[in-house]
LOZAFI-648663 format. One record per residue: x, y, z of N, C-alpha, C in turn; residue in one letter; chain; residue number from 1. Coordinates in Angstrom, 1 decimal, decimal comma, always signed. Example, Ala and Ser with C-alpha at 12.3 -4.5 7.8 and 13.67 -1.06 7.14 Angstrom:
% residues 2
n_east|n_north|n_up|ca_east|ca_north|ca_up|c_east|c_north|c_up|tipa|marlum|fivex
+13,2|-5,7|+7,8|+12,3|-4,5|+7,8|+13,2|-3,3|+7,8|A|A|1
+12,8|-2,2|+7,1|+13,7|-1,1|+7,1|+12,9|+0,0|+7,9|S|A|2
***
This chain:
% residues 242
n_east|n_north|n_up|ca_east|ca_north|ca_up|c_east|c_north|c_up|tipa|marlum|fivex
+191,4|-135,6|+43,9|+192,1|-136,2|+42,8|+192,8|-135,9|+42,3|M|A|1
+194,1|-136,1|+41,9|+194,9|-136,0|+41,3|+195,3|-135,6|+39,8|I|A|2
+196,1|-134,6|+39,8|+196,1|-134,0|+38,4|+197,7|-134,5|+38,0|V|A|3
+197,2|-135,1|+36,6|+198,6|-135,6|+35,4|+199,1|-134,7|+35,5|A|A|4
+200,0|-134,4|+35,5|+200,8|-133,3|+34,5|+201,7|-132,6|+35,4|M|A|5
+202,8|-132,0|+33,7|+204,3|-132,2|+34,0|+204,6|-130,9|+34,9|D|A|6
+204,9|-131,0|+35,9|+205,2|-129,5|+36,8|+206,7|-129,1|+36,4|H|A|7
+206,8|-129,5|+35,7|+208,7|-128,7|+36,0|+208,2|-127,6|+34,4|M|A|8
+207,9|-128,4|+33,1|+207,1|-127,7|+32,4|+206,4|-126,8|+32,8|T|A|9
+205,2|-126,9|+33,1|+204,7|-126,2|+33,8|+204,8|-124,7|+34,5|A|A|10
+206,2|-125,0|+35,2|+207,1|-124,3|+36,2|+208,3|-123,0|+35,5|L|A|11
+208,5|-123,8|+33,9|+208,9|-122,6|+33,3|+208,1|-121,8|+32,2|I|A|12
+207,1|-122,7|+32,3|+206,1|-121,4|+31,6|+205,5|-120,5|+32,9|E|A|13
+204,8|-120,5|+33,9|+204,5|-120,0|+35,0|+205,8|-118,8|+35,2|Q|A|14
+207,4|-119,3|+35,2|+208,3|-118,5|+36,3|+208,6|-117,3|+34,3|N|A|15
+208,0|-117,6|+33,1|+207,9|-116,8|+31,8|+206,5|-115,3|+32,3|A|A|16
+205,9|-115,8|+32,3|+204,5|-115,6|+32,4|+204,6|-114,7|+33,6|R|A|17
+205,6|-114,9|+34,3|+205,7|-113,7|+35,9|+206,8|-112,4|+35,1|F|A|18
+207,8|-113,2|+34,7|+208,8|-112,2|+34,1|+207,9|-111,1|+32,7|A|A|19
+207,0|-111,6|+31,8|+206,4|-111,0|+31,4|+206,1|-109,3|+31,8|E|A|20
+205,7|-110,3|+32,7|+204,3|-109,4|+34,2|+206,1|-108,0|+34,4|L|A|21
+206,8|-108,4|+34,9|+207,4|-107,6|+34,9|+208,8|-106,4|+34,1|L|A|22
+208,3|-106,9|+33,4|+209,9|-106,6|+32,5|+209,9|-104,7|+32,9|H|A|23
+209,0|-104,3|+32,3|+208,8|-103,3|+32,2|+207,7|-102,2|+33,2|T|A|24
+208,0|-103,4|+34,3|+206,7|-102,8|+35,4|+207,6|-101,7|+36,4|A|A|25
+207,4|-100,6|+37,4|+208,3|-100,1|+37,7|+208,1|-100,6|+39,5|D|A|26
+210,2|-101,1|+39,3|+210,0|-102,6|+40,6|+209,8|-101,7|+42,2|P|A|27
+209,5|-100,0|+42,1|+209,4|-100,0|+43,1|+207,6|-100,1|+43,9|D|A|28
+206,2|-100,6|+42,7|+205,3|-100,7|+42,5|+205,4|-101,8|+44,2|T|A|29
+203,9|-101,4|+44,9|+203,9|-102,1|+46,5|+203,0|-103,0|+45,4|P|A|30
+203,3|-104,1|+46,4|+202,3|-105,4|+46,4|+201,1|-105,6|+47,2|V|A|31
+200,3|-105,2|+47,4|+198,7|-104,9|+48,3|+198,7|-106,7|+49,2|P|A|32
+198,3|-107,4|+48,5|+198,5|-109,2|+48,7|+199,8|-109,4|+49,9|T|A|33
+200,9|-108,8|+49,7|+202,2|-109,1|+50,2|+202,9|-107,8|+50,8|C|A|34
+202,0|-107,8|+52,0|+201,8|-106,2|+52,7|+203,4|-105,9|+53,0|P|A|35
+204,2|-104,9|+52,8|+205,1|-104,3|+52,9|+206,4|-104,6|+51,4|G|A|36
+205,6|-105,7|+50,7|+206,2|-106,2|+49,4|+206,2|-105,1|+48,1|W|A|37
+207,2|-104,5|+47,6|+207,8|-104,0|+46,4|+207,7|-104,9|+45,5|T|A|38
+207,1|-104,9|+43,8|+207,7|-105,7|+43,1|+208,8|-106,7|+42,9|L|A|39
+209,9|-105,6|+43,4|+211,8|-106,0|+43,4|+211,5|-107,3|+44,5|K|A|40
+211,3|-107,0|+45,5|+210,8|-107,8|+46,7|+210,6|-109,3|+45,8|Q|A|41
+209,2|-109,3|+45,5|+208,7|-110,1|+44,9|+209,5|-111,2|+43,9|L|A|42
+210,0|-110,2|+42,7|+210,7|-110,9|+42,7|+211,8|-111,3|+42,7|F|A|43
+212,6|-110,8|+43,4|+213,5|-111,2|+44,1|+213,2|-113,0|+44,9|R|A|44
+212,2|-112,7|+45,5|+211,6|-113,8|+46,3|+211,9|-114,9|+45,7|H|A|45
+210,6|-114,7|+44,5|+210,9|-115,7|+43,3|+211,9|-116,4|+42,8|V|A|46
+212,4|-115,8|+42,4|+213,9|-116,3|+41,6|+214,6|-116,9|+42,9|G|A|47
+215,2|-116,2|+44,0|+215,8|-117,1|+44,9|+215,2|-118,3|+45,6|R|A|48
+213,7|-118,1|+45,6|+213,1|-119,3|+46,4|+213,5|-120,4|+45,8|G|A|49
+213,3|-120,3|+43,9|+213,7|-121,9|+43,6|+215,4|-122,4|+43,6|D|A|50
+216,0|-121,5|+43,8|+218,0|-121,6|+44,2|+218,1|-121,7|+45,3|R|A|51
+217,0|-121,2|+46,9|+216,2|-121,9|+47,9|+216,3|-123,2|+48,3|W|A|52
+215,4|-124,1|+47,8|+215,0|-125,6|+47,2|+215,8|-126,1|+46,6|S|A|53
+217,1|-125,8|+45,5|+217,7|-126,2|+45,3|+218,7|-126,9|+45,7|A|A|54
+219,4|-125,6|+46,6|+220,2|-125,6|+47,6|+219,6|-127,0|+48,9|Q|A|55
+218,8|-126,7|+49,0|+218,9|-127,7|+50,3|+218,7|-128,9|+49,7|I|A|56
+218,7|-129,3|+48,4|+218,2|-130,6|+48,3|+219,7|-130,6|+47,6|I|A|57
+220,7|-129,7|+46,9|+222,1|-130,2|+46,7|+223,3|-130,9|+47,9|S|A|58
+222,4|-130,2|+48,5|+223,0|-130,0|+49,6|+223,0|-131,0|+50,7|D|A|59
+221,8|-131,3|+50,8|+221,2|-132,4|+51,8|+221,1|-132,2|+52,8|R|A|60
+220,8|-130,6|+52,6|+220,4|-129,4|+54,5|+219,0|-130,2|+55,1|I|A|61
+219,4|-130,1|+55,9|+218,5|-131,5|+56,7|+217,8|-130,2|+57,7|E|A|62
+217,6|-128,3|+57,2|+216,7|-127,7|+58,2|+216,4|-126,8|+57,2|G|A|63
+216,2|-125,9|+58,1|+216,0|-124,2|+57,5|+216,7|-123,8|+56,6|V|A|64
+216,8|-123,3|+55,2|+218,6|-122,9|+54,7|+217,7|-121,3|+54,9|L|A|65
+219,0|-120,3|+55,4|+218,8|-118,5|+55,6|+219,4|-118,6|+54,1|D|A|66
+218,2|-117,7|+54,1|+218,4|-116,6|+52,9|+219,3|-116,0|+52,4|P|A|67
+219,9|-115,7|+53,2|+220,8|-114,9|+53,0|+222,7|-115,9|+52,6|R|A|68
+222,2|-117,2|+53,0|+223,6|-118,2|+52,6|+222,8|-119,0|+51,2|E|A|69
+222,1|-118,5|+49,9|+221,7|-119,3|+48,8|+222,7|-118,8|+47,7|V|A|70
+223,4|-119,7|+47,5|+224,2|-119,6|+45,6|+223,5|-118,8|+45,3|R|A|71
+224,2|-117,3|+44,5|+223,4|-116,8|+43,5|+221,9|-115,4|+43,6|D|A|72
+222,1|-115,6|+45,2|+220,8|-115,7|+45,9|+220,1|-114,4|+45,4|G|A|73
+220,5|-112,9|+44,6|+220,4|-112,1|+44,6|+220,4|-111,8|+42,5|K|A|74
+219,3|-111,3|+42,4|+219,9|-111,1|+40,8|+220,6|-109,7|+40,4|P|A|75
+221,0|-109,6|+39,1|+221,8|-108,6|+39,0|+221,4|-107,0|+39,5|P|A|76
+221,5|-106,1|+38,3|+221,1|-105,1|+38,4|+220,9|-104,6|+37,1|A|A|77
+220,8|-105,1|+36,6|+220,6|-104,4|+35,1|+219,1|-105,3|+35,1|D|A|78
+218,4|-104,4|+34,1|+217,4|-106,2|+33,6|+217,4|-107,0|+33,2|T|A|79
+218,2|-107,3|+31,7|+217,7|-108,1|+30,9|+218,7|-109,6|+32,3|E|A|80
+220,1|-108,5|+32,9|+220,7|-109,7|+33,7|+219,5|-110,3|+34,8|G|A|81
+219,2|-109,5|+35,4|+218,0|-109,9|+36,8|+216,7|-110,8|+35,5|A|A|82
+216,2|-110,8|+34,7|+215,4|-111,7|+34,5|+216,3|-112,4|+33,4|L|A|83
+217,3|-113,2|+33,2|+217,9|-114,2|+33,6|+218,0|-114,9|+33,8|A|A|84
+218,2|-114,1|+35,1|+218,6|-115,1|+36,3|+217,6|-115,7|+37,1|W|A|85
+216,4|-115,0|+36,7|+214,9|-115,5|+36,7|+214,5|-116,9|+36,1|L|A|86
+214,7|-116,5|+35,0|+214,4|-117,3|+33,9|+215,0|-119,1|+34,7|H|A|87
+216,5|-119,0|+34,9|+217,9|-119,9|+35,6|+216,9|-120,4|+36,0|G|A|88
+216,1|-120,5|+37,8|+216,1|-120,6|+39,1|+215,3|-122,1|+38,2|G|A|89
+213,8|-122,2|+37,9|+214,0|-123,9|+37,7|+215,3|-124,7|+36,8|P|A|90
+215,5|-124,6|+35,9|+216,9|-124,8|+35,5|+217,6|-125,7|+36,6|Q|A|91
+217,9|-124,6|+37,4|+219,2|-125,0|+38,3|+218,4|-125,8|+40,2|V|A|92
+217,3|-125,6|+40,4|+216,4|-126,6|+40,2|+216,4|-128,2|+40,0|L|A|93
+216,4|-128,3|+38,7|+215,8|-129,2|+38,6|+217,5|-130,1|+37,8|Q|A|94
+218,8|-129,2|+37,7|+219,5|-129,6|+38,4|+220,0|-130,2|+39,9|D|A|95
+220,0|-129,9|+40,4|+220,1|-130,6|+41,7|+219,2|-131,6|+41,7|A|A|96
+218,0|-131,5|+41,5|+217,2|-133,0|+41,4|+217,6|-133,9|+40,6|I|A|97
+218,5|-134,0|+39,8|+218,9|-134,7|+38,9|+219,8|-135,3|+39,0|E|A|98
+220,6|-134,2|+40,3|+221,8|-134,6|+40,7|+221,9|-135,5|+42,5|S|A|99
+220,9|-135,6|+42,7|+220,5|-136,2|+44,2|+219,3|-138,1|+43,9|V|A|100
+218,3|-137,7|+42,6|+217,9|-138,7|+42,5|+216,6|-138,2|+42,7|G|A|101
+215,3|-138,1|+41,9|+214,2|-137,4|+42,0|+213,3|-138,2|+43,6|A|A|102
+213,5|-139,9|+43,5|+212,9|-139,8|+45,3|+213,2|-139,6|+45,3|S|A|103
+214,9|-139,3|+45,5|+215,8|-139,1|+47,4|+214,7|-138,2|+48,5|T|A|104
+215,0|-139,3|+49,3|+214,5|-138,2|+49,9|+215,1|-136,6|+50,9|Q|A|105
+214,6|-135,8|+51,0|+215,0|-134,2|+51,6|+214,6|-133,9|+51,7|V|A|106
+214,7|-132,9|+52,6|+214,2|-132,2|+53,6|+213,0|-131,2|+53,3|W|A|107
+212,1|-131,5|+54,0|+210,9|-130,2|+53,7|+210,2|-129,3|+54,3|T|A|108
+209,9|-128,2|+54,3|+208,6|-128,5|+56,1|+208,0|-129,4|+56,6|F|A|109
+207,1|-130,0|+55,5|+206,4|-131,2|+56,6|+206,8|-132,5|+56,6|L|A|110
+208,2|-132,4|+56,3|+209,2|-133,4|+56,7|+209,5|-134,3|+56,0|G|A|111
+210,1|-135,0|+55,3|+211,2|-135,7|+54,5|+210,0|-135,5|+53,0|P|A|112
+210,3|-135,7|+51,9|+209,1|-135,7|+51,3|+210,8|-136,2|+49,9|R|A|113
+210,3|-137,2|+48,5|+211,6|-137,2|+47,6|+211,5|-135,6|+46,9|P|A|114
+213,0|-135,8|+46,5|+212,8|-134,2|+45,9|+212,7|-133,5|+44,9|A|A|115
+211,7|-134,9|+43,9|+211,0|-134,0|+42,9|+209,9|-133,1|+43,4|Q|A|116
+209,4|-133,5|+44,5|+208,3|-132,8|+45,6|+208,7|-130,8|+45,6|W|A|117
+209,8|-130,5|+45,8|+209,6|-129,3|+45,1|+209,5|-128,6|+44,2|W|A|118
+209,6|-129,3|+42,9|+209,3|-128,5|+41,7|+207,8|-128,3|+41,8|V|A|119
+206,9|-129,8|+42,3|+205,6|-129,0|+42,6|+205,0|-128,3|+43,3|R|A|120
+205,6|-127,1|+44,8|+206,1|-126,6|+44,9|+206,1|-125,6|+44,7|R|A|121
+207,4|-125,5|+43,7|+207,7|-123,7|+43,5|+206,7|-123,5|+42,1|R|A|122
+206,5|-124,2|+41,7|+204,9|-124,6|+40,7|+204,5|-123,3|+41,0|L|A|123
+203,6|-124,0|+42,2|+202,4|-122,9|+43,0|+203,0|-121,5|+43,7|H|A|124
+204,5|-121,7|+43,9|+204,4|-120,2|+44,2|+204,6|-119,3|+43,4|E|A|125
+204,8|-119,7|+41,9|+205,1|-119,0|+41,1|+203,5|-118,8|+40,9|A|A|126
+202,5|-119,9|+40,9|+201,1|-119,5|+40,0|+200,9|-118,5|+41,1|T|A|127
+200,9|-118,1|+42,6|+200,6|-117,7|+43,5|+201,1|-116,8|+43,4|V|A|128
+202,6|-116,2|+43,1|+203,1|-115,0|+42,8|+202,8|-113,9|+41,7|H|A|129
+203,1|-114,7|+40,9|+202,2|-114,2|+39,5|+201,1|-113,2|+39,5|R|A|130
+200,0|-114,5|+40,3|+198,6|-113,1|+40,4|+198,9|-112,5|+41,8|A|A|131
+199,9|-111,9|+42,2|+200,2|-111,0|+43,1|+200,9|-109,7|+42,0|D|A|132
+201,6|-109,8|+41,0|+202,2|-109,1|+40,7|+201,2|-108,6|+39,3|A|A|133
+200,3|-109,6|+39,4|+199,0|-108,7|+38,2|+198,5|-108,3|+39,3|A|A|134
+197,8|-108,7|+40,3|+196,8|-107,5|+40,6|+197,6|-106,1|+41,0|L|A|135
+198,8|-106,2|+42,2|+199,8|-105,1|+41,7|+199,7|-103,9|+40,6|A|A|136
+199,6|-104,7|+39,6|+199,9|-104,0|+38,7|+198,3|-104,1|+37,4|L|A|137
+197,4|-104,0|+38,2|+196,1|-103,7|+37,9|+195,7|-104,5|+36,2|G|A|138
+196,7|-105,8|+36,3|+196,5|-106,1|+35,2|+195,8|-108,1|+35,2|Q|A|139
+195,4|-108,6|+34,1|+194,2|-109,3|+34,3|+194,9|-110,8|+34,5|P|A|140
+194,2|-111,5|+35,1|+195,2|-112,7|+35,4|+194,3|-114,1|+35,4|Y|A|141
+195,1|-115,2|+34,3|+194,1|-116,4|+34,2|+194,7|-117,3|+34,3|E|A|142
+194,1|-117,9|+34,4|+195,4|-119,2|+35,1|+194,4|-120,7|+34,4|L|A|143
+195,1|-121,6|+34,0|+193,9|-122,5|+33,4|+193,8|-123,6|+34,2|A|A|144
+192,4|-124,4|+33,9|+191,6|-125,1|+34,5|+192,3|-126,3|+35,4|A|A|145
+192,9|-126,8|+34,9|+193,6|-128,1|+35,0|+195,3|-127,1|+35,9|D|A|146
+195,6|-126,4|+35,6|+196,7|-126,1|+36,6|+196,0|-125,5|+38,0|L|A|147
+195,1|-124,7|+37,6|+194,4|-124,0|+39,0|+194,2|-125,7|+40,2|A|A|148
+193,5|-126,8|+39,4|+192,7|-127,5|+40,4|+193,8|-127,9|+41,3|V|A|149
+195,1|-128,1|+40,4|+196,7|-129,0|+40,9|+196,6|-128,3|+41,5|D|A|150
+197,1|-126,8|+41,7|+197,1|-125,9|+42,6|+196,1|-125,6|+44,2|G|A|151
+195,2|-125,8|+43,7|+194,1|-126,0|+45,1|+193,9|-127,3|+45,5|I|A|152
+194,5|-128,3|+45,2|+195,1|-130,0|+45,4|+196,3|-130,2|+46,0|E|A|153
+197,3|-129,0|+45,8|+198,5|-129,0|+46,7|+198,5|-128,0|+48,1|E|A|154
+197,7|-127,0|+47,7|+197,0|-125,7|+49,0|+196,9|-126,6|+50,0|W|A|155
+196,3|-127,4|+49,7|+195,0|-128,7|+51,0|+195,9|-128,9|+51,2|I|A|156
+196,9|-130,3|+50,9|+197,8|-131,3|+51,1|+198,9|-130,5|+52,0|D|A|157
+199,8|-129,9|+51,3|+200,4|-128,8|+52,3|+200,7|-127,6|+52,8|T|A|158
+199,4|-127,1|+52,5|+199,3|-126,3|+54,0|+198,2|-126,2|+54,9|V|A|159
+196,8|-126,3|+53,7|+195,4|-126,7|+55,7|+195,7|-127,8|+56,2|A|A|160
+196,4|-129,0|+55,4|+196,6|-129,7|+56,6|+197,5|-130,4|+57,6|T|A|161
+198,6|-129,2|+57,2|+199,6|-129,4|+58,4|+199,4|-128,6|+59,3|S|A|162
+199,0|-128,1|+60,1|+198,2|-127,9|+61,5|+196,7|-127,6|+61,2|R|A|163
+195,7|-127,7|+63,1|+195,3|-127,5|+63,8|+194,1|-126,2|+62,3|Q|A|164
+194,3|-126,3|+61,2|+193,3|-125,4|+61,0|+191,5|-125,1|+60,8|T|A|165
+191,1|-126,2|+61,3|+189,5|-126,5|+61,6|+189,4|-127,2|+62,6|L|A|166
+188,6|-126,9|+63,1|+188,2|-127,5|+64,6|+187,9|-129,1|+64,4|D|A|167
+187,7|-129,8|+65,5|+187,3|-131,1|+65,0|+185,6|-131,2|+64,6|P|A|168
+185,1|-132,1|+63,9|+183,8|-131,3|+63,8|+183,6|-130,4|+62,5|G|A|169
+184,2|-130,4|+61,8|+184,1|-129,8|+61,2|+184,7|-129,6|+59,7|V|A|170
+183,4|-129,2|+58,5|+184,1|-130,4|+57,3|+183,7|-128,9|+56,0|T|A|171
+184,5|-128,7|+55,3|+184,4|-127,4|+54,8|+184,3|-128,5|+53,0|V|A|172
+183,8|-128,6|+52,0|+183,7|-129,1|+51,4|+183,6|-128,0|+50,0|H|A|173
+184,6|-128,1|+49,0|+185,2|-127,4|+48,1|+185,0|-128,2|+46,6|L|A|174
+184,6|-127,2|+45,6|+184,0|-128,3|+44,6|+184,1|-127,1|+43,3|H|A|175
+184,8|-127,6|+42,2|+185,1|-126,5|+41,0|+183,9|-126,3|+40,0|T|A|176
+183,7|-126,1|+39,4|+182,6|-125,3|+38,4|+182,3|-126,0|+37,4|T|A|177
+184,1|-125,9|+36,7|+183,8|-125,6|+35,5|+185,0|-126,7|+34,8|D|A|178
+186,0|-127,8|+35,7|+186,1|-129,3|+35,3|+186,2|-129,4|+36,8|V|A|179
+186,0|-130,9|+36,7|+186,2|-132,0|+37,4|+187,3|-131,5|+38,7|P|A|180
+186,6|-131,7|+39,9|+187,0|-130,9|+41,5|+186,2|-130,6|+42,4|G|A|181
+186,5|-131,5|+43,2|+185,5|-132,0|+45,2|+186,9|-132,2|+45,4|E|A|182
+186,8|-131,6|+46,8|+186,9|-132,2|+48,3|+186,6|-131,9|+49,0|W|A|183
+186,6|-133,0|+50,1|+186,2|-132,6|+51,8|+187,6|-132,6|+52,3|M|A|184
+187,8|-131,7|+53,4|+188,7|-131,4|+54,4|+188,1|-131,7|+55,8|I|A|185
+188,4|-132,2|+56,6|+187,6|-133,0|+58,1|+188,5|-132,5|+59,3|H|A|186
+188,1|-131,2|+60,6|+188,5|-131,1|+61,1|+188,5|-132,5|+62,2|G|A|187
+189,8|-132,5|+62,9|+190,2|-134,2|+63,6|+190,5|-134,0|+64,6|E|A|188
+190,8|-134,7|+66,1|+191,5|-134,1|+67,1|+192,7|-134,0|+66,8|E|A|189
+193,3|-132,9|+66,8|+194,5|-133,1|+66,5|+194,9|-133,2|+65,2|G|A|190
+194,4|-133,4|+64,9|+194,6|-133,2|+63,3|+194,0|-133,2|+62,0|R|A|191
+193,5|-132,4|+60,9|+193,4|-132,1|+60,0|+193,3|-133,1|+58,9|V|A|192
+192,3|-133,6|+58,3|+192,6|-134,9|+57,1|+192,1|-134,1|+55,2|V|A|193
+191,7|-134,7|+54,1|+191,3|-134,6|+53,4|+191,3|-135,7|+52,3|W|A|194
+190,3|-135,7|+51,7|+190,0|-136,7|+50,9|+189,2|-135,8|+49,3|E|A|195
+189,9|-136,3|+48,3|+188,7|-136,5|+46,8|+187,1|-136,9|+47,3|P|A|196
+186,8|-135,9|+46,8|+185,3|-136,3|+46,3|+184,0|-135,1|+46,7|G|A|197
+182,7|-135,7|+46,9|+181,3|-135,4|+47,5|+180,9|-135,9|+48,5|H|A|198
+180,0|-134,8|+49,4|+179,4|-135,4|+50,6|+179,1|-133,7|+51,3|G|A|199
+178,5|-133,8|+52,9|+178,5|-133,0|+53,3|+179,3|-131,8|+54,0|K|A|200
+179,1|-131,0|+54,4|+179,9|-129,7|+55,0|+179,1|-129,7|+55,7|G|A|201
+180,1|-128,7|+56,6|+180,0|-127,3|+57,4|+179,2|-126,4|+56,7|T|A|202
+180,5|-126,2|+55,6|+180,2|-124,9|+54,8|+180,8|-125,2|+53,0|V|A|203
+180,1|-125,2|+52,3|+180,5|-125,6|+51,1|+180,8|-124,6|+50,0|A|A|204
+181,6|-124,4|+49,6|+182,7|-123,2|+48,5|+182,7|-123,8|+47,4|V|A|205
+182,0|-123,3|+46,0|+181,8|-123,5|+44,1|+182,1|-122,5|+44,2|R|A|206
+183,4|-123,2|+42,7|+183,6|-121,4|+41,9|+184,3|-122,5|+41,1|G|A|207
+184,6|-121,6|+40,1|+185,5|-121,9|+38,9|+186,8|-121,9|+39,3|R|A|208
+188,1|-123,0|+39,0|+188,8|-123,7|+39,7|+189,9|-122,5|+40,1|A|A|209
+189,7|-121,4|+39,2|+190,8|-120,4|+38,6|+190,3|-119,3|+40,0|A|A|210
+189,3|-119,5|+40,6|+188,4|-118,5|+41,1|+188,9|-118,8|+42,6|D|A|211
+188,6|-120,6|+42,7|+188,8|-121,4|+43,9|+190,1|-121,6|+44,5|L|A|212
+191,4|-121,0|+43,4|+192,7|-121,6|+43,5|+193,1|-119,9|+44,5|F|A|213
+192,4|-118,6|+43,8|+192,9|-117,5|+44,5|+192,3|-117,7|+45,6|L|A|214
+191,1|-117,3|+46,0|+190,4|-117,1|+47,7|+190,8|-118,2|+48,6|A|A|215
+191,4|-119,5|+47,8|+191,7|-120,0|+48,8|+193,2|-119,2|+49,7|L|A|216
+193,9|-118,6|+48,7|+195,3|-118,3|+48,6|+195,0|-117,3|+49,1|L|A|217
+193,8|-116,2|+49,9|+193,8|-114,8|+49,9|+193,8|-114,4|+48,7|N|A|218
+193,7|-114,8|+48,3|+193,7|-113,6|+47,0|+192,6|-113,2|+46,2|R|A|219
+191,1|-112,8|+46,9|+190,1|-112,6|+46,4|+189,5|-113,5|+46,5|G|A|220
+187,5|-113,4|+46,4|+186,8|-114,6|+46,6|+185,4|-114,4|+45,5|S|A|221
+186,1|-113,3|+44,5|+184,9|-113,6|+43,5|+184,7|-114,8|+42,6|D|A|222
+183,5|-114,2|+42,4|+182,8|-115,4|+41,6|+182,9|-117,1|+42,7|G|A|223
+182,6|-116,5|+43,5|+182,7|-118,1|+44,4|+181,0|-118,1|+45,0|L|A|224
+180,3|-119,6|+44,9|+179,0|-119,4|+45,7|+179,5|-120,1|+47,3|E|A|225
+178,7|-119,6|+47,7|+178,8|-120,1|+49,8|+177,7|-120,8|+49,8|I|A|226
+177,8|-122,0|+50,9|+176,6|-122,6|+51,3|+177,2|-122,8|+52,7|F|A|227
+176,0|-122,7|+53,7|+175,8|-122,9|+55,3|+177,1|-121,7|+55,8|G|A|228
+177,6|-122,2|+56,4|+178,2|-121,4|+57,6|+179,6|-120,5|+57,0|D|A|229
+179,3|-119,3|+56,2|+180,3|-118,9|+56,5|+181,0|-118,3|+56,7|E|A|230
+181,2|-118,0|+58,2|+182,1|-118,0|+59,6|+182,9|-119,0|+59,5|A|A|231
+182,9|-120,0|+58,8|+184,4|-121,3|+59,1|+184,7|-120,9|+57,8|V|A|232
+185,0|-120,4|+56,8|+185,5|-120,5|+55,1|+186,2|-119,1|+55,3|W|A|233
+185,5|-117,8|+56,5|+186,4|-116,5|+56,6|+187,4|-117,0|+57,7|A|A|234
+186,9|-118,2|+58,5|+188,4|-118,5|+59,8|+189,2|-119,0|+59,1|S|A|235
+188,9|-120,4|+58,5|+189,6|-121,5|+57,8|+190,4|-120,8|+57,2|W|A|236
+189,9|-119,4|+55,8|+191,3|-119,5|+55,2|+192,2|-118,4|+56,1|R|A|237
+191,0|-118,0|+57,0|+192,3|-116,9|+58,1|+193,5|-117,9|+58,7|E|A|238
+193,3|-118,7|+59,3|+194,4|-120,0|+59,8|+195,0|-121,0|+59,0|R|A|239
+194,6|-120,7|+57,5|+195,5|-121,4|+57,0|+196,4|-121,2|+55,7|A|A|240
+196,5|-119,7|+56,9|+197,4|-119,0|+55,4|+198,7|-119,7|+55,6|Q|A|241
+199,7|-119,0|+54,5|+200,9|-119,8|+54,4|+202,3|-118,8|+54,7|F|A|242
***
């Protein structure tokens, strides 16, 4: 199921909510879901990431860009300046896309994609790293169901099928319970493929969209029902880490 949404508007909103969490937080707070990182490093990663993708687009770079070469890749030392720098990231990305055209093919780690592809990718970097910050600070995390469904599908299409994450003959069935959403992910010889819809799986996992999204990104597994081979579910999540 493809969810129609304005990904840039959603990215700006998630960026703002991420910033709210960090505004008064201790930047040296460890982030357990990103081992070895502090909130300061998480903050810089998100803000630099928007500019990293923007520079790949605007400069028509044809390979991995060294993060140290990202223009304006470090936030100012003062809090207000740093927050303004973070908030500016989505606009830098939007400007880059407009400079080349949304449908222009650019480099991605999956091969050439339209420049607009990067907006959805950056959106779900923001949703998951907002979860990382909330978990590190012991704060609640909520994600709108339609956004979580979009994140699930983006993750399946971008990460779970980008390499051999399932053995041939193995199928995972995902099903959201609060909004419509079902996906079948199949291991085949030399590849993994997916399709929206219902079917018989080696393992089936059901839950609220937000809970399922976080579980797929290894940010918790509360509130899920698992039917079938739980070892396949555990192994798949491990093999499909981003």
